[in-house]
C-alpha positions in Angstrom: 14.5 40.9 -2.5 11.0 40.2 -1.0 9.5 39.9 -4.5 12.2 37.3 -5.4 11.4 35.2 -2.3 7.7 35.4 -3.1 8.4 34.0 -6.6 10.7 31.3 -5.2 8.0 30.3 -2.7 5.3 30.3 -5.4 7.4 28.1 -7.7 8.1 25.7 -4.9 4.4 25.5 -4.1 3.5 24.8 -7.7 6.2 22.2 -8.0 5.0 20.3 -5.0 1.3 20.2 -5.8 0.2 16.8 -7.1 -1.7 16.5 -10.4 -5.5 16.5 -10.3 -5.6 12.9 -11.5 -3.3 10.9 -9.3 -3.9 7.6 -7.5 -4.7 8.6 -3.9 -3.7 6.6 -0.8 -6.1 3.9 0.5 -8.6 5.4 2.9 -7.7 2.8 5.5 -4.6 1.4 7.1 -3.7 -2.3 7.3 -4.4 -2.5 11.0 -7.7 -0.6 10.9 -10.8 -2.4 12.2 -12.9 -2.6 9.1 -14.8 -5.3 7.2 -12.1 -6.5 4.8 -13.2 -7.8 1.4 -16.9 -7.0 2.2 -19.0 -4.3 0.7 -19.9 -1.5 3.2 -21.7 1.8 2.8 -19.3 4.7 3.4 -20.8 8.2 3.9 -18.0 9.7 1.7 -17.5 7.1 -1.0 -20.8 5.2 -1.1 -20.4 1.5 -1.7 -16.8 0.5 -1.0 -14.7 -2.6 -0.4 -11.3 -2.7 1.4 -8.5 -5.2 0.6 -5.2 -5.9 2.3 -2.4 -8.2 1.2 0.4 -9.2 3.6 3.5 -10.7 2.0 7.1 -11.1 3.2 8.5 -7.6 3.2 5.4 -5.6 2.4 1.8 -4.8 3.2 -0.5 -3.6 0.4 -3.9 -1.9 1.3 -6.5 -0.8 -1.2 -10.0 0.8 -1.2 -12.3 0.3 -4.2 -15.4 2.5 -5.0 -16.9 4.1 -8.0 -15.6 7.5 -6.8 -12.0 6.2 -6.9 -9.4 3.5 -6.1 -7.0 4.2 -3.3 -3.8 2.2 -2.8 -1.0 2.3 -0.2 2.1 0.2 -0.4 4.1 -0.3 2.8 7.5 -1.8 2.6 8.6 -3.5 5.9 12.3 -4.0 6.6 15.0 -4.0 9.1 18.5 -2.7 9.2 21.4 -3.9 11.4 22.5 -0.9 13.5 25.1 -2.5 15.7 25.8 -5.1 18.4 25.0 -5.2 22.1 26.7 -7.1 24.8 29.9 -9.1 24.5 32.1 -11.0 26.9 30.4 -11.3 30.3 27.1 -10.2 29.0 24.3 -12.1 30.8 21.9 -13.9 28.6 19.5 -16.9 29.0 21.5 -20.0 28.2 20.1 -23.3 27.0 16.6 -22.4 28.2 17.6 -22.6 31.9 17.7 -18.9 32.5 21.4 -18.5 33.2 24.7 -18.4 31.3 27.3 -15.9 30.2 27.9 -15.2 26.5 31.0 -13.9 24.8 29.0 -13.3 21.7 27.6 -9.9 21.0 23.9 -9.8 20.0 22.9 -8.0 16.8 20.6 -5.1 17.2 18.1 -4.3 14.4 16.0 -1.2 13.7 12.7 -2.0 12.0 11.0 0.4 9.6 8.0 0.9 7.4 8.2 2.9 4.2 4.9 4.0 2.9 4.3 5.0 -0.7 1.5 5.5 -3.1 2.1 4.4 -6.7 1.5 6.8 -9.6 -0.7 4.2 -11.4 -2.0 0.7 -11.1 -2.5 -1.8 -13.9 -5.0 -4.7 -13.5 -5.0 -7.9 -15.5 -8.6 -8.9 -15.9 -9.7 -11.6 -18.4 -6.6 -11.3 -20.5 -6.8 -7.5 -20.8 -4.8 -4.9 -19.0 -6.5 -1.8 -17.5 -4.6 1.1 -16.1 -5.9 3.4 -13.4 -4.3 6.8 -12.7 -6.9 8.5 -10.4 -10.2 10.2 -10.3 -13.6 8.4 -10.6 -13.3 4.9 -12.0 -13.9 5.0 -15.8 -16.9 3.1 -17.1 -14.8 0.6 -19.1 -12.7 -0.3 -15.9 -15.8 -0.3 -13.7 -17.5 -2.8 -16.1 -14.4 -5.0 -16.1 -14.2 -5.0 -12.3 -18.0 -5.8 -12.0 -17.5 -8.7 -14.4 -14.1 -10.0 -13.3 -13.8 -13.8 -13.2 -13.8 -15.4 -9.8 -10.4 -15.7 -8.1 -7.5 -13.5 -7.2 -6.6 -10.7 -9.6 -3.0 -9.7 -10.4 -2.2 -6.0 -10.3 1.0 -4.1 -11.0 1.9 -0.9 -9.0 3.9 1.6 -11.1 5.9 4.6 -9.9 7.1 7.4 -12.1 10.7 6.6 -11.2 10.4 3.2 -12.9 9.8 1.0 -9.9 7.1 -1.6 -10.1 5.6 -4.2 -7.7 3.2 -7.0 -8.6 0.7 -8.1 -6.1 -2.8 -9.5 -6.1 -6.3 -8.6 -4.9 -8.1 -11.3 -2.9 -10.8 -13.4 -4.4 -13.4 -12.2 -1.9 -12.6 -8.5 -2.8 -13.0 -9.4 -6.5 -16.4 -11.0 -5.7 -17.4 -7.8 -3.8 -16.5 -5.7 -6.9 -19.7 -7.0 -8.6 -21.8 -5.1 -6.0 -19.6 -2.0 -5.9 -19.2 -1.4 -9.6 -22.5 -2.6 -11.1 
């Protein structure tokens, strides 16, 4: 019986280990106090630039260095969980600070769902490059270093078929020249 549990435990461990080449999460969070879209020297990654993109419903954060590209996608949402109050419930009325309401107030729960895509595709100068993890390949590094000025479109891809298009800020694209040359 113990042997069977050991095999079951080992198979679970093997099935949950991520592959060696997988897109890692960004090394920073959206609210970290870092120099966004500027090249900095990091003791772990060398030259690196961080980017963040806020849009309605999501925050996308990325870190770009020769040793690897990290990306984190945070979906922000809310869910109606019920109503509070009702007849006789005190609430500020008409800006005067008094009034009674017979209407129940909706109550929302806010949430953030963090995920890391399995790969990212970048559209640079009419060519598509795909990154799946590990050190940045020379062909992609050259494309990043020579990217035209302006925002760059990227597509996040998950193995379950989900995709999300977003962009990298023009100042981060400009910083790529220094990081990837």
